[in-house]
C-alpha positions as CSV (number, residue, x, y, z in Angstrom):
1,M,1.8,10.5,125.6
2,F,1.7,12.1,128.8
3,F,3.1,15.4,127.4
4,L,0.2,15.6,124.6
5,L,-2.5,15.0,127.5
6,R,-0.9,17.9,129.3
7,V,-1.0,19.8,126.2
8,R,-4.5,19.3,125.4
9,A,-5.6,19.9,128.9
10,I,-3.9,23.2,128.9
11,I,-5.5,24.5,125.7
12,A,-9.0,23.3,126.9
13,V,-8.6,25.4,130.0
14,L,-7.1,28.4,128.2
15,V,-10.3,27.9,125.7
16,F,-12.9,28.2,128.7
17,V,-11.2,31.1,130.2
18,L,-10.9,32.8,126.9
19,I,-14.7,32.3,126.3
20,G,-15.5,33.2,129.8
21,A,-13.5,36.4,129.7
22,V,-15.5,37.2,126.2
23,T,-18.9,36.7,127.8
24,L,-18.0,38.5,130.9
25,S,-16.4,41.6,129.3
26,G,-18.8,41.9,126.5
27,A,-21.3,45.2,126.4
28,P,-24.9,44.2,127.4
29,N,-27.1,43.6,125.0
30,A,-30.4,45.2,123.6
31,S,-32.3,42.3,125.6
32,D,-30.7,43.0,128.6
33,L,-31.0,46.9,128.6
34,Y,-34.7,46.2,127.6
35,Q,-35.2,43.9,131.0
36,Q,-33.6,46.5,133.1
37,G,-35.9,49.1,131.5
38,M,-38.5,46.9,132.3
39,Q,-37.4,46.6,135.9
40,R,-37.1,50.4,136.6
41,Y,-40.5,51.0,134.7
42,Q,-42.5,48.5,136.9
43,A,-40.9,50.1,139.9
44,K,-42.1,53.4,138.8
45,D,-38.4,54.5,138.2
46,Y,-39.3,56.5,135.1
47,K,-36.0,58.6,134.7
48,G,-34.2,55.1,134.9
49,A,-36.7,53.4,132.7
50,E,-35.9,56.0,130.1
51,F,-32.4,56.0,130.1
52,Y,-32.5,52.0,129.4
53,F,-35.2,52.3,127.0
54,S,-33.5,54.9,125.0
55,Q,-30.2,52.5,125.0
56,V,-32.3,49.7,123.4
57,C,-33.7,52.2,121.0
58,Q,-30.2,53.4,120.0
59,A,-28.9,49.6,119.7
60,D,-32.1,48.6,118.1
61,P,-34.0,51.4,116.4
62,Q,-36.8,48.8,115.3
63,N,-37.8,48.0,118.6
64,N,-41.2,49.6,119.0
65,Q,-42.0,48.1,122.5
66,A,-38.8,49.9,123.8
67,R,-39.8,53.0,122.0
68,F,-43.1,52.9,123.3
69,Y,-42.0,52.4,127.0
70,A,-39.2,55.3,126.5
71,A,-42.1,57.5,125.4
72,V,-44.5,56.5,128.2
73,S,-41.5,57.0,130.9
74,M,-40.6,60.5,129.3
75,A,-44.7,61.5,129.4
76,M,-44.5,60.2,133.0
77,Q,-42.0,62.4,134.0
78,G,-43.7,65.4,132.4
79,K,-41.9,65.4,129.3
80,P,-44.8,65.3,126.6
81,G,-42.8,66.9,123.8
82,L,-40.0,64.5,124.3
83,A,-42.4,61.4,124.4
84,K,-44.3,62.7,121.2
85,Q,-41.0,63.0,119.3
86,Q,-39.9,59.5,120.8
87,I,-43.2,58.1,119.2
88,F,-43.2,59.9,116.1
89,T,-39.4,59.4,115.1
90,V,-39.2,56.9,111.9
91,P,-36.5,54.3,112.5
92,Y,-34.3,54.3,109.7
């Protein structure tokens, strides 16, 4: 009986460790990248915002908000051609 309780406890600890390792090692998702982009955009760090919003667009081509903010960030850096291209790129 004691042995079974000990095995269960060890398995439970291993499961929690594995779940935590997967969560901590996972790549940032589009939502996290978008939030980073918004923080940079609101701080007027348009170069940083462009980076994060472009990452969101690569991860989620249908994310029109990220596409818009990426384009505005490009325009604010004096890159109107890239901004126009970003807006008129049709996601597949």
